[in-house]
VOPAGU-2260 file (C-alpha; in pm, 1 decimal, decimal comma):
REM VOPAGU-2260
SITE   aa  ch    i         X         Y         Z
SITE  MET   A    0    1516,9   -1317,3    4324,8
SITE  LYS   A    1    1609,6   -1253,9    3958,2
SITE  GLN   A    2    1885,5   -1513,3    3977,7
SITE  LEU   A    3    1633,8   -1765,3    4111,5
SITE  ILE   A    4    1395,9   -1685,1    3824,4
SITE  PHE   A    5    1673,3   -1735,9    3569,1
SITE  SER   A    6    1774,0   -2065,7    3729,1
SITE  ARG   A    7    1415,9   -2194,7    3727,9
SITE  LEU   A    8    1369,6   -2083,5    3367,7
SITE  LEU   A    9    1686,8   -2262,6    3266,4
SITE  ALA   A   10    1583,0   -2580,0    3445,1
SITE  GLY   A   11    1238,9   -2567,8    3287,8
SITE  LEU   A   12    1370,8   -2516,1    2937,8
SITE  LEU   A   13    1627,5   -2792,0    2974,4
SITE  PHE   A   14    1339,8   -3023,4    3060,6
SITE  LEU   A   15    1187,7   -2947,6    2719,7
SITE  SER   A   16    1489,5   -3048,3    2513,3
SITE  PRO   A   17    1465,0   -3433,1    2485,1
SITE  ALA   A   18    1294,5   -3405,7    2143,4
SITE  ILE   A   19    1602,3   -3236,4    2007,4
SITE  LEU   A   20    1836,2   -3463,3    2202,0
SITE  SER   A   21    1664,5   -3769,0    2056,3
SITE  ALA   A   22    1794,0   -3682,1    1708,3
SITE  GLN   A   23    2089,6   -3888,7    1590,3
SITE  SER   A   24    2407,8   -3730,4    1727,4
SITE  LYS   A   25    2690,4   -3692,3    1477,5
SITE  SER   A   26    3063,5   -3679,9    1533,3
SITE  LEU   A   27    3223,0   -3336,7    1542,1
SITE  SER   A   28    3432,2   -3417,3    1233,9
SITE  THR   A   29    3113,6   -3503,6    1042,7
SITE  LEU   A   30    2947,5   -3179,0    1149,5
SITE  GLN   A   31    3255,4   -2978,5    1051,6
SITE  GLN   A   32    3261,3   -3140,7     708,7
SITE  GLN   A   33    2890,6   -3072,9     661,8
SITE  PHE   A   34    2948,8   -2710,8     761,4
SITE  VAL   A   35    3219,5   -2643,1     502,4
SITE  ASP   A   36    3010,6   -2831,1     244,9
SITE  LEU   A   37    2741,1   -2564,7     289,0
SITE  ARG   A   38    2987,3   -2331,9     111,3
SITE  PHE   A   39    2786,0   -2006,7     107,1
SITE  GLY   A   40    2537,9   -1837,1     339,3
SITE  MET   A   41    2369,1   -1511,2     433,2
SITE  PHE   A   42    2461,7   -1317,7     747,5
SITE  ILE   A   43    2168,4   -1099,2     852,1
SITE  HIS   A   44    2253,4    -808,5    1080,8
SITE  PHE   A   45    1912,6    -678,2    1186,0
SITE  ASN   A   46    1849,9    -534,0    1531,5
SITE  ILE   A   47    1828,4    -204,3    1722,1
SITE  PRO   A   48    2133,3     -60,6    1535,0
SITE  THR   A   49    1932,3     -82,1    1211,4
SITE  PHE   A   50    1721,2     209,3    1335,6
SITE  MET   A   51    2004,2     422,4    1475,8
SITE  ASP   A   52    2240,0     453,7    1174,1
SITE  GLN   A   53    2518,5     316,6    1395,7
SITE  ASP   A   54    2660,5     -31,6    1453,6
SITE  TRP   A   55    2706,7      51,6    1824,6
SITE  PRO   A   56    2398,1     252,6    1929,4
SITE  ASP   A   57    2318,5     404,9    2267,2
SITE  PRO   A   58    2256,6     106,4    2501,2
SITE  GLU   A   59    1961,2     293,4    2647,8
SITE  THR   A   60    1784,5     317,7    2311,8
SITE  PRO   A   61    1421,1     225,7    2392,8
SITE  ALA   A   62    1263,1     -91,4    2257,7
SITE  THR   A   63    1009,4     129,8    2078,3
SITE  ALA   A   64    1284,5     230,5    1830,5
SITE  PHE   A   65    1264,7    -114,8    1671,8
SITE  ASN   A   66     981,5     -71,3    1422,1
SITE  PRO   A   67    1013,3    -252,8    1087,0
SITE  THR   A   68     685,6    -165,5     915,3
SITE  LYS   A   69     705,6    -421,2     630,9
SITE  LEU   A   70     907,3    -704,5     785,2
SITE  ASP   A   71     915,5    -999,6     546,4
SITE  CYS   A   72    1156,3   -1281,6     626,6
SITE  ASN   A   73    1031,7   -1462,6     317,1
SITE  GLN   A   74    1193,7   -1188,6     108,1
SITE  TRP   A   75    1523,6   -1257,1     288,4
SITE  ALA   A   76    1492,9   -1630,3     220,2
SITE  ASN   A   77    1403,8   -1574,3    -146,5
SITE  THR   A   78    1707,1   -1347,8    -186,3
SITE  ALA   A   79    1935,0   -1608,8     -27,4
SITE  LYS   A   80    1790,2   -1882,0    -246,2
SITE  ALA   A   81    1842,4   -1673,8    -560,5
SITE  ALA   A   82    2212,5   -1646,9    -471,8
SITE  ASN   A   83    2236,6   -2025,9    -428,1
SITE  MET   A   84    2312,5   -1978,7     -61,4
SITE  SER   A   85    2249,2   -2278,4     163,2
SITE  TYR   A   86    2181,6   -2115,3     501,2
SITE  GLY   A   87    2120,4   -1795,2     694,7
SITE  CYS   A   88    2243,7   -1657,5    1026,6
SITE  LEU   A   89    2047,2   -1388,4    1214,4
SITE  THR   A   90    2168,0   -1151,7    1489,1
SITE  THR   A   91    1929,5   -1257,0    1767,4
SITE  LYS   A   92    2105,0   -1020,8    2010,4
SITE  HIS   A   93    2385,8    -782,6    1923,5
SITE  HIS   A   94    2618,4    -590,3    2155,8
SITE  SER   A   95    2346,6    -344,6    2263,2
SITE  GLY   A   96    2146,1    -627,6    2420,9
SITE  PHE   A   97    1812,3    -606,5    2237,6
SITE  CYS   A   98    1651,6    -949,7    2186,7
SITE  ILE   A   99    1449,0   -1000,9    1868,8
SITE  TRP   A  100    1271,3   -1310,5    1999,4
SITE  ASN   A  101    1001,0   -1365,6    2259,9
SITE  THR   A  102    1235,6   -1401,0    2555,5
SITE  LYS   A  103    1128,6   -1435,5    2917,0
SITE  THR   A  104    1465,9   -1313,4    3048,4
SITE  THR   A  105    1430,7    -937,9    2989,5
SITE  ASP   A  106    1177,9    -672,4    2892,6
SITE  TYR   A  107    1427,9    -535,7    2641,2
SITE  ASN   A  108    1291,2    -740,1    2354,9
SITE  VAL   A  109    1088,0    -728,5    2036,8
SITE  MET   A  110     757,4    -804,3    2208,7
SITE  ASN   A  111     781,8    -462,1    2373,7
SITE  SER   A  112     845,4    -288,9    2041,7
SITE  PRO   A  113     576,6    -166,5    1800,3
SITE  LEU   A  114     631,4    -485,6    1596,4
SITE  LYS   A  115     534,6    -727,8    1877,1
SITE  ARG   A  116     637,3   -1028,1    1662,9
SITE  ASP   A  117     903,2   -1292,5    1719,7
SITE  VAL   A  118    1155,5   -1217,9    1442,8
SITE  VAL   A  119    1363,8   -1528,6    1515,1
SITE  LYS   A  120    1056,7   -1747,8    1470,8
SITE  GLU   A  121     961,5   -1582,4    1142,2
SITE  TYR   A  122    1318,3   -1608,5    1017,0
SITE  VAL   A  123    1363,8   -1979,7    1091,8
SITE  THR   A  124    1020,9   -2058,9     942,8
SITE  ALA   A  125    1091,3   -1867,7     620,7
SITE  PHE   A  126    1438,7   -2011,1     565,7
SITE  ARG   A  127    1339,0   -2369,2     637,7
SITE  ALA   A  128    1047,7   -2335,1     395,0
SITE  LYS   A  129    1306,4   -2267,4     122,1
SITE  GLY   A  130    1521,1   -2564,9     224,9
SITE  LEU   A  131    1784,5   -2341,9     384,6
SITE  LYS   A  132    1972,5   -2431,6     703,7
SITE  VAL   A  133    1934,8   -2206,4    1007,2
SITE  MET   A  134    2211,2   -2055,0    1220,0
SITE  LEU   A  135    2190,7   -1793,7    1495,0
SITE  TYR   A  136    2425,0   -1517,0    1612,2
SITE  TYR   A  137    2443,4   -1415,1    1979,8
SITE  SER   A  138    2658,4   -1152,9    2154,0
SITE  ILE   A  139    2802,2   -1218,9    2500,6
SITE  LEU   A  140    2887,0    -849,4    2535,2
SITE  ASP   A  141    2563,5    -672,6    2628,0
SITE  THR   A  142    2593,8    -299,5    2698,5
SITE  HIS   A  143    2224,2    -254,6    2786,5
SITE  HIS   A  144    2230,4    -518,4    3061,2
SITE  LYS   A  145    2586,0    -411,4    3155,2
SITE  ILE   A  146    2738,3    -750,1    3077,9
SITE  ARG   A  147    3077,5    -598,2    3018,1
SITE  PRO   A  148    3429,9    -618,4    3163,7
SITE  HIS   A  149    3493,7    -601,1    3539,7
SITE  GLY   A  150    3129,2    -624,1    3639,1
SITE  ILE   A  151    2994,9    -963,4    3531,9
SITE  THR   A  152    2794,4   -1141,3    3800,8
SITE  GLN   A  153    2652,7   -1490,5    3839,5
SITE  LYS   A  154    2312,8   -1341,5    3755,9
SITE  ASP   A  155    2453,8   -1222,7    3421,8
SITE  ILE   A  156    2587,6   -1570,1    3345,1
SITE  GLU   A  157    2251,5   -1725,6    3431,4
SITE  MET   A  158    2078,9   -1483,1    3194,1
SITE  ILE   A  159    2317,8   -1576,1    2913,5
SITE  LYS   A  160    2250,7   -1944,9    2975,5
SITE  ALA   A  161    1875,2   -1889,9    2989,5
SITE  GLN   A  162    1873,9   -1691,4    2665,0
SITE  LEU   A  163    2082,1   -1950,2    2482,7
SITE  THR   A  164    1856,1   -2221,8    2618,6
SITE  GLU   A  165    1551,3   -2044,7    2476,9
SITE  LEU   A  166    1716,7   -2008,6    2137,7
SITE  LEU   A  167    1825,9   -2372,6    2125,7
SITE  THR   A  168    1498,8   -2512,2    2259,0
SITE  ASN   A  169    1216,7   -2315,7    2097,6
SITE  TYR   A  170    1326,5   -2286,2    1733,5
SITE  GLY   A  171    1405,8   -2637,7    1615,1
SITE  GLU   A  172    1737,1   -2762,2    1484,9
SITE  ILE   A  173    2008,7   -2496,8    1477,0
SITE  THR   A  174    2303,8   -2585,1    1254,4
SITE  ALA   A  175    2545,9   -2345,3    1423,8
SITE  LEU   A  176    2555,8   -2079,4    1692,7
SITE  ILE   A  177    2792,2   -1790,9    1615,5
SITE  ILE   A  178    2910,7   -1617,4    1933,1
SITE  ASP   A  179    3060,3   -1268,8    1935,4
SITE  GLY   A  180    3180,1   -1013,6    2191,3
SITE  TRP   A  181    3378,2   -1265,3    2395,7
SITE  ASP   A  182    3752,4   -1291,3    2456,7
SITE  ALA   A  183    3821,2   -1014,1    2208,5
SITE  PRO   A  184    4047,7    -711,6    2269,5
SITE  TRP   A  185    3753,0    -475,7    2219,6
SITE  SER   A  186    3507,2    -666,1    2443,8
SITE  ARG   A  187    3760,9    -764,4    2713,8
SITE  ILE   A  188    3526,6   -1034,2    2851,9
SITE  SER   A  189    3742,4   -1337,9    2921,6
SITE  TYR   A  190    3659,4   -1707,7    2908,6
SITE  GLU   A  191    3685,3   -1700,4    3287,6
SITE  ASP   A  192    3445,3   -1404,5    3333,2
SITE  VAL   A  193    3185,4   -1605,4    3140,7
SITE  PRO   A  194    3312,1   -1966,4    3153,7
SITE  PHE   A  195    3352,2   -2092,6    2798,6
SITE  ASP   A  196    3348,7   -2458,2    2894,0
SITE  ASP   A  197    3012,6   -2419,9    3070,8
SITE  ILE   A  198    2852,3   -2245,5    2773,4
SITE  TYR   A  199    3003,7   -2490,3    2524,3
SITE  HIS   A  200    2868,2   -2792,6    2707,5
SITE  LEU   A  201    2529,4   -2629,3    2761,3
SITE  VAL   A  202    2499,4   -2586,6    2384,1
SITE  LYS   A  203    2605,6   -2946,6    2321,1
SITE  THR   A  204    2362,3   -3072,8    2585,3
SITE  LEU   A  205    2071,5   -2886,7    2429,6
SITE  GLN   A  206    2164,2   -2962,7    2068,6
SITE  PRO   A  207    2451,5   -3210,0    2021,9
SITE  ASN   A  208    2463,5   -3139,0    1648,4
SITE  CYS   A  209    2489,2   -2761,4    1686,0
SITE  LEU   A  210    2835,2   -2623,5    1612,0
SITE  LEU   A  211    2953,9   -2345,9    1841,9
SITE  MET   A  212    3163,0   -2084,3    1669,5
SITE  ASP   A  213    3328,4   -1799,8    1857,8
SITE  LEU   A  214    3451,8   -1511,8    1641,7
SITE  ASN   A  215    3792,9   -1507,3    1809,7
SITE  ALA   A  216    4031,5   -1572,6    1519,3
SITE  ALA   A  217    4220,6   -1247,7    1570,5
SITE  LYS   A  218    4366,5   -1372,8    1898,5
SITE  TYR   A  219    4436,2   -1743,2    1854,2
SITE  PRO   A  220    4675,0   -1934,8    1625,2
SITE  THR   A  221    4550,1   -2049,4    1287,7
SITE  ASP   A  222    4690,6   -2399,0    1346,2
SITE  ALA   A  223    4437,6   -2530,1    1600,1
SITE  LEU   A  224    4082,4   -2479,6    1724,2
SITE  PHE   A  225    4101,6   -2278,7    2045,3
SITE  TYR   A  226    3752,7   -2222,1    2192,1
SITE  THR   A  227    3556,7   -2281,7    1873,4
SITE  ASP   A  228    3438,3   -2568,0    1651,8
SITE  ILE   A  229    3505,8   -2364,8    1335,5
SITE  LYS   A  230    3789,6   -2117,5    1273,8
SITE  SER   A  231    3647,9   -1777,0    1179,4
SITE  TYR   A  232    3791,9   -1485,2     984,3
SITE  GLU   A  233    3639,7   -1136,2     971,3
SITE  GLN   A  234    3786,2    -980,7     659,3
SITE  GLY   A  235    3693,6    -625,1     754,5
SITE  ALA   A  236    3903,1    -663,2    1070,7
SITE  GLY   A  237    4205,3    -772,6     870,7
SITE  GLN   A  238    4158,2   -1145,9     929,6
SITE  HIS   A  239    4238,3   -1344,2     615,4
SITE  ILE   A  240    4267,6   -1718,8     583,0
SITE  SER   A  241    4573,5   -1870,8     420,5
SITE  LYS   A  242    4428,2   -2041,4     114,9
SITE  GLU   A  243    4753,7   -2233,8      72,1
SITE  SER   A  244    4812,0   -2369,8     423,5
SITE  ASN   A  245    4475,8   -2385,5     601,8
SITE  GLN   A  246    4391,0   -2731,7     740,2
SITE  LEU   A  247    4093,2   -2640,8     960,6
SITE  PRO   A  248    3718,4   -2605,9     898,0
SITE  ALA   A  249    3672,5   -2232,9     855,1
SITE  LEU   A  250    3433,4   -1943,5     800,0
SITE  SER   A  251    3510,2   -1608,4     638,3
SITE  CYS   A  252    3264,8   -1319,4     674,8
SITE  LEU   A  253    3222,6    -994,0     485,8
SITE  PRO   A  254    2936,6    -739,8     447,2
SITE  ILE   A  255    2809,4    -667,5      97,1
SITE  ASN   A  256    2786,0    -300,4     205,2
SITE  GLN   A  257    3042,8     -93,2     394,9
SITE  ASN   A  258    2892,6    -173,5     735,4
SITE  TRP   A  259    2724,1    -466,1     907,5
SITE  PHE   A  260    2397,0    -290,6     998,1
SITE  TRP   A  261    2184,0     -90,8     756,9
SITE  LYS   A  262    2266,7     276,3     702,9
SITE  THR   A  263    2058,1     545,1     533,3
SITE  SER   A  264    2320,3     562,1     255,6
SITE  PHE   A  265    2286,7     195,2     157,5
SITE  PRO   A  266    2007,9     220,2    -103,9
SITE  THR   A  267    2203,5     472,2    -311,7
SITE  THR   A  268    2558,0     344,7    -252,5
SITE  PRO   A  269    2692,3      63,9    -474,7
SITE  VAL   A  270    2736,2    -271,4    -305,3
SITE  LYS   A  271    3051,5    -479,2    -348,5
SITE  ASP   A  272    3107,3    -615,3    -697,8
SITE  PRO   A  273    2923,0    -950,1    -735,1
SITE  VAL   A  274    3186,7   -1077,3    -979,6
SITE  LYS   A  275    3468,1   -1018,5    -731,3
SITE  LEU   A  276    3262,0   -1161,5    -445,7
SITE  VAL   A  277    3225,4   -1483,9    -641,3
SITE  ASN   A  278    3570,2   -1513,4    -799,4
SITE  ASP   A  279    3790,6   -1363,8    -526,5
SITE  ASN   A  280    3598,3   -1480,7    -221,6
SITE  LEU   A  281    3350,2   -1761,5    -265,6
SITE  VAL   A  282    3541,5   -1976,6    -513,1
SITE  GLN   A  283    3882,6   -1923,3    -355,8
SITE  LEU   A  284    3765,6   -1969,1       4,2
SITE  ASN   A  285    3585,2   -2293,6     -76,4
SITE  LYS   A  286    3915,3   -2434,8    -205,5
SITE  ALA   A  287    4056,5   -2389,6     146,5
SITE  TRP   A  288    3774,0   -2566,5     337,1
SITE  CYS   A  289    3630,8   -2224,4     414,7
SITE  ASN   A  290    3261,3   -2139,1     410,8
SITE  PHE   A  291    3180,6   -1783,1     293,3
SITE  ILE   A  292    2908,6   -1589,7     477,4
SITE  LEU   A  293    2805,8   -1260,9     314,6
SITE  ASN   A  294    2623,2   -1007,8     528,0
SITE  VAL   A  295    2310,9    -847,7     380,9
SITE  ALA   A  296    2148,4    -593,3     612,5
SITE  PRO   A  297    1769,3    -546,0     597,0
SITE  ASN   A  298    1650,7    -185,6     608,0
SITE  ARG   A  299    1417,0     -13,2     853,6
SITE  GLU   A  300    1114,3    -154,8     679,5
SITE  GLY   A  301    1252,8    -504,0     736,4
SITE  LEU   A  302    1337,7    -565,0     370,7
SITE  ILE   A  303    1665,2    -613,9     183,7
SITE  ASP   A  304    1736,9    -316,5     -43,9
SITE  ASP   A  305    1693,1    -355,4    -420,3
SITE  ASN   A  306    2063,4    -308,2    -499,4
SITE  ALA   A  307    2161,2    -593,2    -266,9
SITE  VAL   A  308    1881,2    -816,0    -402,0
SITE  ALA   A  309    2004,1    -757,2    -756,7
SITE  ALA   A  310    2367,3    -828,1    -663,5
SITE  LEU   A  311    2277,8   -1157,2    -497,7
SITE  ALA   A  312    2068,8   -1261,9    -796,8
SITE  GLN   A  313    2370,8   -1192,4   -1018,3
SITE  MET   A  314    2591,1   -1404,5    -790,9
SITE  GLY   A  315    2339,7   -1688,7    -819,1
SITE  LYS   A  316    2360,1   -1677,6   -1198,2
SITE  MET   A  317    2740,1   -1690,4   -1185,7
SITE  TRP   A  318    2789,0   -1961,0    -920,7
SITE  LYS   A  319    2625,6   -2284,7    -817,4
SITE  PRO   A  320    2745,7   -2526,7    -547,9
SITE  ALA   A  321    2932,3   -2821,7    -697,2
SITE  GLY   A  322    2865,4   -3071,8    -421,1
SITE  PRO   A  323    3072,8   -3157,1    -113,4
SITE  LEU   A  324    3425,5   -3029,0     -70,3
SITE  PRO   A  325    3719,5   -3272,3     -38,5
SITE  ALA   A  326    3746,2   -3441,0     301,6
SITE  LEU   A  327    3888,3   -3221,9     576,6
SITE  PRO   A  328    4229,5   -3323,5     711,4
SITE  LYS   A  329    4209,4   -3511,4    1038,7
SITE  GLY   A  330    4258,4   -3265,9    1324,3
SITE  GLU   A  331    4262,9   -3231,3    1701,3
SITE  ALA   A  332    3942,1   -3172,9    1897,0
SITE  PRO   A  333    3875,8   -2810,5    1997,7
SITE  ILE   A  334    4022,4   -2679,4    2321,9
SITE  THR   A  335    3735,6   -2563,2    2541,5
SITE  ALA   A  336    3860,9   -2589,8    2902,8
SITE  GLN   A  337    4008,6   -2317,5    3121,8
SITE  ASN   A  338    4384,0   -2264,4    3092,7
SITE  PHE   A  339    4525,1   -2309,0    3443,6
SITE  ALA   A  340    4867,0   -2180,9    3340,9
SITE  LYS   A  341    4745,4   -1835,6    3240,6
SITE  TYR   A  342    4912,8   -1560,4    3448,1
SITE  LYS   A  343    5057,0   -1812,8    3697,8
SITE  TYR   A  344    5410,2   -1782,8    3833,0
SITE  SER   A  345    5660,0   -1912,4    3577,8
SITE  ASN   A  346    6030,0   -1981,5    3566,6
SITE  SER   A  347    6282,4   -2077,8    3301,0
SITE  SER   A  348    6641,7   -2118,3    3204,7
SITE  TRP   A  349    6833,9   -1810,7    3089,4
SITE  SER   A  350    6652,1   -1577,4    2852,0
SITE  ASP   A  351    6708,8   -1220,1    2740,7
SITE  ASP   A  352    6531,1    -947,2    2937,1
SITE  MET   A  353    6299,2    -862,9    2648,3
SITE  ASN   A  354    6176,5   -1223,3    2618,5
SITE  ILE   A  355    6140,7   -1343,5    2977,1
SITE  MET   A  356    5930,8   -1633,3    3103,3
SITE  ASP   A  357    5618,4   -1426,8    3180,9
SITE  PHE   A  358    5552,2   -1388,0    2809,1
SITE  ALA   A  359    5483,0   -1761,0    2765,9
SITE  ASN   A  360    5168,9   -1758,3    2978,7
SITE  ASP   A  361    5038,4   -1402,2    2941,6
SITE  ASP   A  362    4738,7   -1498,5    2721,8
SITE  ASN   A  363    4901,3   -1320,0    2429,8
SITE  PHE   A  364    5016,3   -1527,3    2133,1
SITE  ARG   A  365    5214,6   -1234,8    1992,9
SITE  THR   A  366    5466,1   -1230,3    2279,6
SITE  SER   A  367    5708,2   -1510,8    2364,0
SITE  TRP   A  368    5959,5   -1642,3    2610,7
SITE  GLN   A  369    6278,0   -1710,7    2417,7
SITE  SER   A  370    6576,6   -1901,3    2541,2
SITE  ASN   A  371    6918,5   -1743,4    2520,4
SITE  PRO   A  372    7104,7   -1916,1    2233,0
SITE  MET   A  373    7389,3   -2008,4    2469,4
SITE  VAL   A  374    7166,0   -2249,3    2665,1
SITE  LYS   A  375    7203,0   -2601,5    2526,9
SITE  GLN   A  376    6901,1   -2762,9    2697,2
SITE  PRO   A  377    6650,6   -2489,3    2790,0
SITE  TRP   A  378    6353,8   -2543,2    3018,7
SITE  TYR   A  379    6033,3   -2359,9    3100,1
SITE  GLN   A  380    5807,2   -2417,6    3403,3
SITE  VAL   A  381    5469,1   -2302,4    3535,9
SITE  ASP   A  382    5383,7   -2322,4    3908,1
SITE  PHE   A  383    5021,2   -2335,5    4022,2
SITE  ASP   A  384    4902,0   -2180,0    4347,1
SITE  ARG   A  385    4794,1   -2530,4    4455,4
SITE  GLU   A  386    4784,5   -2883,0    4316,5
SITE  LYS   A  387    4535,9   -2928,6    4033,4
SITE  ASP   A  388    4393,2   -3208,8    3822,3
SITE  PHE   A  389    4474,8   -3178,4    3451,7
SITE  ASN   A  390    4482,2   -3391,3    3137,7
SITE  MET   A  391    4613,2   -3169,4    2858,4
SITE  VAL   A  392    4913,8   -2949,4    2784,3
SITE  THR   A  393    4949,9   -2721,3    2483,3
SITE  ILE   A  394    5265,1   -2561,9    2347,9
SITE  VAL   A  395    5239,9   -2283,5    2092,5
SITE  GLU   A  396    5581,7   -2202,2    1955,9
SITE  ASP   A  397    5686,0   -1880,0    1785,2
SITE  GLY   A  398    5828,7   -2057,3    1483,6
SITE  ASP   A  399    5892,1   -2431,1    1455,0
SITE  HIS   A  400    6233,5   -2496,5    1605,4
SITE  ILE   A  401    6182,7   -2745,8    1888,8
SITE  LYS   A  402    6256,3   -3096,6    1766,1
SITE  LYS   A  403    6276,0   -3305,0    2084,8
SITE  TYR   A  404    6144,6   -3234,9    2432,5
SITE  LYS   A  405    6010,0   -3384,7    2754,2
SITE  LEU   A  406    5698,7   -3283,8    2950,1
SITE  GLU   A  407    5688,6   -3344,8    3324,4
SITE  TYR   A  408    5468,8   -3261,8    3622,8
SITE  ASN   A  409    5553,4   -3232,3    3989,5
SITE  ASP   A  410    5350,6   -3452,3    4224,3
SITE  GLY   A  411    5437,3   -3404,2    4590,9
SITE  GLY   A  412    5791,5   -3294,2    4515,9
SITE  VAL   A  413    5859,6   -3569,5    4262,5
SITE  TRP   A  414    5889,8   -3496,7    3888,6
SITE  LYS   A  415    5699,2   -3748,0    3677,0
SITE  PRO   A  416    5681,7   -3787,3    3296,6
SITE  LEU   A  417    5391,4   -3684,0    3074,5
SITE  PRO   A  418    5329,1   -3801,9    2718,8
SITE  GLY   A  419    5495,5   -3571,3    2470,0
SITE  GLY   A  420    5803,6   -3483,8    2280,1
SITE  VAL   A  421    5719,8   -3640,6    1945,8
SITE  GLN   A  422    5485,9   -3386,3    1788,1
SITE  GLN   A  423    5610,3   -3135,6    1533,5
SITE  GLY   A  424    5463,1   -2805,3    1420,3
SITE  ARG   A  425    5399,7   -2468,0    1575,7
SITE  VAL   A  426    5107,4   -2589,1    1789,1
SITE  ARG   A  427    5146,5   -2911,7    1989,7
SITE  ILE   A  428    4850,5   -3051,7    2181,7
SITE  HIS   A  429    4911,0   -3332,6    2431,7
SITE  ARG   A  430    4609,3   -3512,5    2578,5
SITE  PHE   A  431    4655,7   -3784,6    2841,3
SITE  ASP   A  432    4490,3   -3955,4    3137,4
SITE  ARG   A  433    4417,9   -3713,4    3421,6
SITE  VAL   A  434    4701,5   -3649,1    3670,3
SITE  ARG   A  435    4739,9   -3418,8    3969,4
SITE  GLY   A  436    5028,0   -3185,0    4037,3
SITE  GLY   A  437    5141,6   -2837,8    4133,0
SITE  LYS   A  438    5395,1   -2768,4    3857,5
SITE  VAL   A  439    5440,6   -2850,1    3487,8
SITE  ARG   A  440    5754,9   -2805,8    3280,7
SITE  ILE   A  441    5900,6   -2863,8    2937,4
SITE  GLN   A  442    6263,8   -2964,4    2897,3
SITE  ILE   A  443    6389,0   -2897,4    2545,6
SITE  GLU   A  444    6647,9   -3151,6    2438,2
SITE  GLU   A  445    6695,1   -3059,1    2073,5
SITE  SER   A  446    6622,1   -2744,4    1872,6
SITE  ASN   A  447    6752,2   -2604,3    1544,2
SITE  ALA   A  448    6739,8   -2244,7    1676,8
SITE  ALA   A  449    6679,9   -2070,1    2008,1
SITE  PRO   A  450    6329,1   -2195,0    2103,6
SITE  ALA   A  451    6054,8   -1942,6    2169,1
SITE  ILE   A  452    5722,4   -2033,9    2333,1
SITE  ALA   A  453    5432,4   -1794,4    2274,1
SITE  GLU   A  454    5188,8   -1972,0    2507,9
SITE  PHE   A  455    5215,4   -2274,5    2737,2
SITE  GLY   A  456    4874,6   -2404,2    2848,3
SITE  VAL   A  457    4754,3   -2657,5    3105,3
SITE  TYR   A  458    4390,7   -2775,2    3112,5
SITE  ASN   A  459    4150,2   -3017,5    3274,9
SITE  GLU   A  460    3913,4   -3119,6    2997,0
SITE  ARG   A  461    3577,0   -3282,3    3058,5
SITE  LYS   A  462    3572,1   -3642,6    2943,1
């Protein structure tokens, strides 16, 4: 019955979206350029953890714990404006599953708290009134509703879709949706458990101009957009962009305090140095097509602490946006489809025992199949359990040694050619007209060292 309710809710909300769909759709490259041109924004971690002194609170914490007695989103917007920020991004639902909007999908929401006010609505209204763009954060991992590894059901997926549909239907134009708790080592929810391609296209159907950003930079190469429109870097998790070599639209995030959510120590503990935040982060990141989002956590009253307000005002006096950044380099479209090659049976020419073929399709970019140096023309092959349609192959090399190669697929016992073999660089993405086959292989004809493939992917993208 609940699944039926979710499905009907989703269908009903989708029916409401033509007003948003009627807006002029922009190309992804235009949206990416506009995103990096925003330069500087405010991350706002404000949810159940605010009231528990922990970033990961008990998932059974009652809704009544959420009780900001002086909530004022206008104060947030004024603080962002004083810092010359251009947008905000609010945690609509964090990992503990509490929704701070008037959702119809669960009782675990702000309307059942003492506040009984739609925080998302107040936030978007306040920020837009100051001319600031609006972004939203949403966690796939949800410990309260038990949307976690090894137990995700179709009902869970329908709830995720219904919640995202509410957020992208009822609150006007959303510049970007930042997704978290998905395909990360600590969440362990894969893009198959909750199908990435389905969620991505739902977002684009509801709001074609909304960028979808998954905070997955720790796992994927920095040379291409795997499962995200914008490459993200969480500095506190050791993720740092290369200011010298980056060629992708990017986001770097950092809290102004020591944690993401408010702690009782925040009002009396110094925040990060505004001078260093400007000179070492904001200015330097912008040079690398990277937008800087600084987290400022409201307290239990629903207000930003005085020390953070003062620091942001100081940043605003030091720095002002100097217009658009230089044009982004032309890049490949994001990869959003399921990787058919992942964990499938693989085979190869001779390799050492520590670098065997299984490492080239184990969904781990830090392990590799490596050919034995004695092999003059190595090959690597993935076999599917049945014939499949596909229209893209990716090769992520450990290094950049392969200089000439052929891609082929097996159709009914016959090997046929695929486009490829001319690209250079660590990540090679080959898109082509859809074919059908049961095996795909690369034959390496020229290499300046023993080739090593970290991941070999095969996909069937929507067209």
